[in-house]
C-alpha positions as CSV (number, residue, x, y, z in Angstrom):
1,X,116.7,98.6,93.8
2,X,119.1,95.7,92.7
3,X,121.7,95.1,94.7
4,X,124.8,92.8,94.0
5,X,127.2,91.1,96.3
6,X,130.2,89.0,95.9
7,X,131.4,88.4,99.6
8,X,128.9,85.6,100.4
9,X,126.4,88.2,101.8
10,X,127.9,90.2,104.2
11,X,127.9,93.2,102.5
12,X,125.3,94.4,99.6
13,X,126.1,97.4,96.9
14,X,123.0,99.2,95.0
15,X,124.2,98.2,91.1
16,X,120.5,100.1,90.2
17,X,117.8,102.0,91.8
18,X,114.6,102.9,89.7
19,X,111.7,105.2,90.7
20,X,108.4,106.1,88.9
21,X,108.5,103.0,86.9
22,X,104.8,102.2,85.4
23,X,103.8,99.5,83.5
24,X,101.1,100.4,81.2
25,X,99.6,96.9,80.0
26,X,99.9,93.6,81.8
27,X,102.7,91.0,80.3
28,X,104.9,94.4,79.7
29,X,108.4,93.8,79.6
30,X,111.0,96.0,80.9
31,X,115.0,96.3,80.5
32,X,116.9,97.9,82.7
33,X,120.7,97.9,82.0
34,X,122.8,98.1,85.3
35,X,124.4,101.6,86.0
36,X,127.2,100.5,88.4
37,X,129.5,98.7,86.3
38,X,132.8,97.4,87.1
39,X,131.4,95.8,90.1
40,X,132.1,91.9,90.1
41,X,128.6,90.5,91.7
42,X,127.9,87.1,91.7
43,X,124.8,87.2,93.9
44,X,121.5,89.7,93.6
45,X,119.1,91.2,95.9
46,X,115.7,92.9,94.1
47,X,113.9,95.0,96.9
48,X,111.1,96.5,95.9
49,X,110.4,99.4,98.4
50,X,107.2,100.8,97.1
51,X,104.6,99.2,95.0
52,X,101.3,100.8,94.0
53,X,98.7,101.4,91.8
54,X,95.8,103.8,92.8
55,X,93.7,102.8,90.0
56,X,94.2,98.8,90.4
57,X,95.0,97.7,93.8
58,X,98.4,97.2,95.7
59,X,99.4,93.9,94.6
60,X,103.0,93.1,92.8
61,X,103.0,90.4,90.5
62,X,106.2,89.4,88.6
63,X,106.6,86.9,85.7
64,X,110.1,86.6,85.7
65,X,113.3,88.1,86.3
66,X,116.2,87.4,83.6
67,X,119.5,88.3,84.0
68,X,122.3,88.4,80.9
């Protein structure tokens, strides 16, 4: 879940929500376009609600998050 905020952190609004995302390879990059256009967010919050890979382990590692 990507949330955006423009009031100093009082009220967060969902900008995008993804489910069932799977990364097939290490170092794989994915691009997502925010679905909630028109909301002038100047702060962002990322929530990873459930992360699991039953074939590997339960850890999550991110190399970077780029916002454009």
